[in-house]
N, C-alpha and C positions, 0 to 999 in steps of 0.2 A: 650479293647480284642481284643485278636488276634479270632477273632469269624467271619462265614461264613456271606457274603456280605449281603445276604439275611436276615440274622437274626433278631429278632424285638429288637433292644438293651435294658438290661436292666436298670432299675431306679439305680442311684448312689449308694443309701444305701445298696443293696440289693445285689449289684453289689462285694461292698465293703465285704459283708457280705460272698459272696461266695469265693468269693478272698482267704478271713483267714480262710477258712474253707480247702479251698483246701491248700494251704498255711500246717496247721496244720495237715492234712491227709499226706502229702508226709512226711513231715517231722517225726512225729511221729512214722512213719511206717518204713522210712530209719535207725531209730535211732532204734530202736526195731531189726533192721534185723541185724544191727552191733553190736550191742553190742551182739548181741548171738555168733557171730560171732567171737570177741574180747575176749570174756571171753576163749572160748577154745585158743584162739593164745598162750594168755600171760597166761592159766596153762599150756600149750603146754612148753613152753619158762621156766617154772619151775616146775613145779609137776607131768604130764603125764607118761613122760618117765619111771619113779618109777614105778608107778602103771600100766601101761599098756604094756611096754616092759622091761616086770622086766629081766627076765635073760640077757640079752643083758645088763641093764643098770648095773647089777653086774657086765659083765665081761669086756663091754668097755662103760662106759661114755660117752666120746667124741663123739662115733658113734651112740649111743642111742638118744642123742641132736639131732646128724643130722637127725637122721633116725624120729624123733619126730616132728621136722621141717618140714621135707617129708610129716606128715599128713595135715600140714594145706595145703601144695600145692595140695595135688591128691583131695580135691573138686573143685579147682579150673577147671579142666578139665572137668568137668561137670558144670563148666558155661558155655558155649558155645548151650549145649542139651538144658539147663532151658531158654537160651536168646533165642533160636530159637522156643522152642514151646510154652514161655512167649508172644516171638513177634506175631507168626502167628496167637495164640489165638487174643491177644492184638491189632494185625491189622484188626481183623475182626470182635471179641466180642467185643470188647471194653478197654480203658486202666484201668477201675475200679477194672472190675472181677478176673483180674490178679492181682492186686496188694493186696486184699484181699488172693485170693489164696495161691501165694505167702507169706504172711505173716505169714498165719496158719501153713503152711508146713514146711518153716524154726521154728517156735515156738515149732511144734511137736517133730522136730528131735532134737534142744537143748534142752529138758525137757526129753528128753528119754536118754542122755548123762547124766542126774545125777542122774538117774534110774541105771545104765550100771553095769555089776559087776565087778570088774578089774581081772587083772593077777593070782590075789592068789585064786579068786572063781571058776574061768571058766576058766582057763588057755588061751591057743593060742586062744577061741572062743573071748577075752575081746578084743582083737585089732582089727579080722576081724569085728566086731561087731560097734567097733567103725568106722574101715573105711568108714563103710554103712552108716551111722549116717552122715558121712560127706561129703558125694555123696549127698547126700536128702539136706545135708545144701548148698551146692555149686549150686546144680539144681535149689533151691530157690534162694538163691543169683545171681542165673546169668537172673531170670527175674524180681525181686525185680527193681533195679535201672532204667531201661528203662523204665517201668510204671510212679514210681515215680517224675522221670526226665520232661515226656511229660504231666502227670497233671501239673504241676508247669509251665512248658513252651508255653504250648497252651491255656489255662488260664490267661496267661500275659496280659499285658497292652505293646504295642512293647518297650518302653523306659523301660521298667523296666523289660523284658524277662533273662537280665543276672539276679539279683538278686531275681527274684522271683525263678530261677536254681537252686537258690545258698544254698534254702531251704533244699531242698534234701540232698545236697553238706554236709550241712554241723547235717547232720545226722550221717556222721561217724564220728566225731570228738565227739558228744553230747555222741554216742555211748561209744567210748573211756573213756569218764568222767565216766559215769555210772561201765562200765566194769572194769574201772583202780579204783575207790573212791570205790566200793563194795569190789575187792579182800584185799585194803586198807587198811578198816575200817574190815573186819573178820580178818585179817592176828593179826592186835593190837587187836582185840577183844575175840582173844579166842590162845589155846596153837597152836604150831604147832602140836604135836600129833593130836590134835581135828582133825585142818584141814585139817591134808594128812589123816586123818580116813573117816571124814563124813564132813567138813566143804566145801572143795571144792564144794560140790555137789549142796548147798544152789546157787549159781550163775546160775547155769543151770534151776533149779527148779522155780527160780523168774520168767523167763520166759513166762512161763506159766498168770500170771498174767498181765504182761508188752503187750501179744498177745489180752486178752481181750481187755482190753483199745483200744488197736492201731486198732482192729477190729470195736469196738462201734465207735471210730471217723471215719475212714476209708468207713465207708458203709451209710455214711451221704454226702460225698461226690459224686457232679452233674458229670454226664462222661463229658470229656474233650469236650467245643463245635468243635475243628476241627475234633474229631472222630464222633460229633454228625452229620456232615455236609456230612462225610467220609459213614458212614452208610445208608446216602439217595442214595448214589451213588455206589451201592454194585460191580457195575460190574470193579471200579476201583480196586479193592484186591483178586481178583480170585487167585493170584500168585504172592504175593510180595515175597517171597523168592526165584522164580526164577528171577523176577527181578532184584532184590537187587543184586545178586550173576554175575547178565550179566550187568545188566548198571550200576551199582556202586558200583562196586568193587575198585574201589582208595577209596570213601570215606570210605570206612568198612577198609582198608587199613592205611590213614590218621588216621581214629579214633582209629583205634588198636596203631600207633605209637607212637598217642598224650598222653594216659595216661599211656605208659610202666614208664616214670623213675617218675611221679607220685607214682603212687604204688610201685614200689620197695620200693621207700623209704619210702613213708607210711610203709611197713611192718617192715622196721628196727625200726620203732618208736613202733609199737605195738607187736613187738616182739623179735627180735635177742638182742635190747640194753637192757630187761628187762635181759633176760638170761646171756648178755655178762657182765651187771654191778655186777651182783650179783656171776654170778661163777668165771668169771675171773678176775675181777674189785674187789668181797668180796666185793660188799657196803653191806649195811641191806638194804634185799627184802620192807620192808614198807618203806623206805625215798626213796629206788627208785622206787616204786608205785605210791607215792605223789609226785614228781617231774613228772614221764610221765601226772599225770593227770594235774599239772597246765598245764604242755605245750602241752596240748589235747586245754586249755581254747585259747591257739595262737594259735593253728589250726581252732576253732571255729570263732576265730575272720576272722582271715584273710581268710577264705574260702568267710563268708558274704562281705566282704570289696573285696576280689577280683573278686564277682561276679557284687556288684555295678559297682565295675570303669569300669570292661567292657562295659558295658550300656554307658561308656561316652567316652572310648579312644580305642576300640575297642577290640574285643573277641583277636586275638592276639598278641598283644602289651602287653595285660597281662598275657597270659598266658609266652612269655619271657623273660617276668621279672620274672616269678613266681621262671622260669628255672634255667636263669642266677643266681639269690639269691642261692639257690641249688647247681650249679656248681662252683659258687666260695667258699661258706661256708662247703662244704664238710672235703677239708682235716683241717683249722683249727677246727672243729667241735670232731675230734678225736681228735688232740690235746687237745683240754678242755677234753673230757670225758675220754682219759686215764689218767688225774693226780690223776682219782678216790678222786676226792673233788665234794660232790654232789649235790654244789650249782652250780659249774662249771659244772658239767654233765647238771643239766636239764637247764642250760643258754643255753647250747650247742644243748637241743634240742630246746629249745623256740622258738630260731633262725633258724633251720631247718624250723619251721611249719609256717613260714611266707612263704619259698617258697612251702611248700608243699598249703597255702591256696589259692595264684597270681595264681597257675599251679592248681584247683581244682575246683573253683571257678564258673568260667565261662565252665566248661564242659558241665551242661546240655542244655544249652542255644548256645552253637556251634555246640552241637554233633545234636540237634533238627532241626537249620538252614540249618545242611549240608544234609538232607534226604528229599522226598516227603514225605509227609501226609500219605502214602496208605501202605508206607513200615520202617515209618520213627521207630516204634516202634522195628521192627526186625533190622534194622538197627542200630541203636544205640546201641543196646542189646548185640548184636554181635558182634561190635566194639568192646565195652565194657567189653567184658566177656574174647575176646581175647587179650588183651590189658595187662586184668590183670594176664591171663595164663605167655605171657614176661612179666610180669612185676615182680607180688609181687609173685606169685607163688611158687617161687622155691629162694626169694631174702633172703628171711631170714638161709634156706640151703646153698646157695649159699656162703654169707657170713660167715660163721658159719667155711665151710670149706679153703672160702682162707685164713680164720683167723688160722685157723691148719695147713695149708700149706708155710705159707710164714711169720709167726710169727707176722705180719705187721697189725695194723690193718687200717692203711691209703690206703691200697690193697680194701676195700673192701671200701671207700668214692671213688677211682680208678674207680672203677665197675660201681656204683650208677651214677658217672661223665660222663661215656660214655653214659647212660641211658639217662640224661637230655641233651645231644648230638641229639640222635635216636628221642625222644619227639619232639623238637627243631623244627626240619627238617620237620617232620609232620605236627607242625602246619604253619607252612612256607609254605609249599606245598596245604593245604586245604586252605589257603586266607582265609581273612576276611570275614563274615558270617555275621557280626551283621546288623542289618535290615532285611536281610530276610524274604520274605512276605510268608507266613506257613501256606493259604489259597489255599485251591483244583484248582483255578482257575489259582491263578497264577502259580502254580507248572506245570495243564497241557501247559500252555503256552513255560516254560521253557523247558518241554519235548519235545514239538512240533518246537523249535528252534532246542534241541541239535539233535534232529532225523534228521530234513534236514540240517544242520553242517555235521551230520557223512554221512547220501547219498552225499552231496557234495564233502567231500573229497572221 
């Protein structure tokens, strides 16, 4: 365990039980958070423009689709604010309280979207209220990931940080499986008219049940052992944000760069490809949703595998391997997708998830190892949130614009390839972190050494 050096070791059986609770708590929370996020993203790709942007959709469906994708991106601008607030409080009052707060906030916003009147009922207030709820979702998502990642990594045995850290990461593909799978069953189980009239609300309202389950699991999880030590030394956490941006801005920049390529490619799978396949290639929506669900299982497997492998070959090599696969596969993938064959469409997405998994699985561990304990929550949350803004926030919007302006789907692939290069550079600059000591005392020594080196310069 990454525990304070003066802590009394837990009995082996109790330690394993606590580890299982931590993994379950981080996994279920991120799964629910991203289920909420993906339900919105996927319905944006297929339905929300006619419901909430009705006049524009009737006049210019292409522009309405671009603006509806922009609704996904708007919430990303509030992720840094959520990261700052949750990070600040998480570094001061604990990881656990912020995990519960972000979970409940996200669930409430999602459920309210399911109750929101459409443009036909309340006019311009429909998109305004939708944007407001998206802002709340973005704020919540900005603080969720950092807390879940740290709970997993800071409880992990030294040689299993990558594996433990992959559990909050696989909440993304599991949330994707739940969201896409549910939409698939709703689409085949009811008429298209019923789905457009009221069926689309059900996935949002189901979030209430999921939030209750997540809350009951998370409340049983113990606070991070590193935070327990930190709470005994509160003076070290007086000004975490000031310390973060003054002394660790490079780490924030690198963590932002590392995430850009993965997040952008992920949002192609989450939103853009569904819209492209159904509206441009005219593939049946239920088949597209099923293919996306099956590809999400690959995302899950390779994310978990990526975290595990990073414990053996290092974080940097694992990340670079993932980004290399994504870079090489982009153009061939679009060639397969453009055949209009649903099987080849599914194969294209599945192979992409290999790169997505290997460039996502090690992220929790690497980010946690990049920052000192007293600013760790703030550091990884803000870096992750900024990476999401420059990566996935408007990836679907940019992809749709490139498709319309160039008429060539490969232009979208080149866009992602450029982002993969940027992320690879970020990984190389961050350098290897595997095995870094997360305890307070070791970080004090590192900070003193860094201060002495600066003074010498």
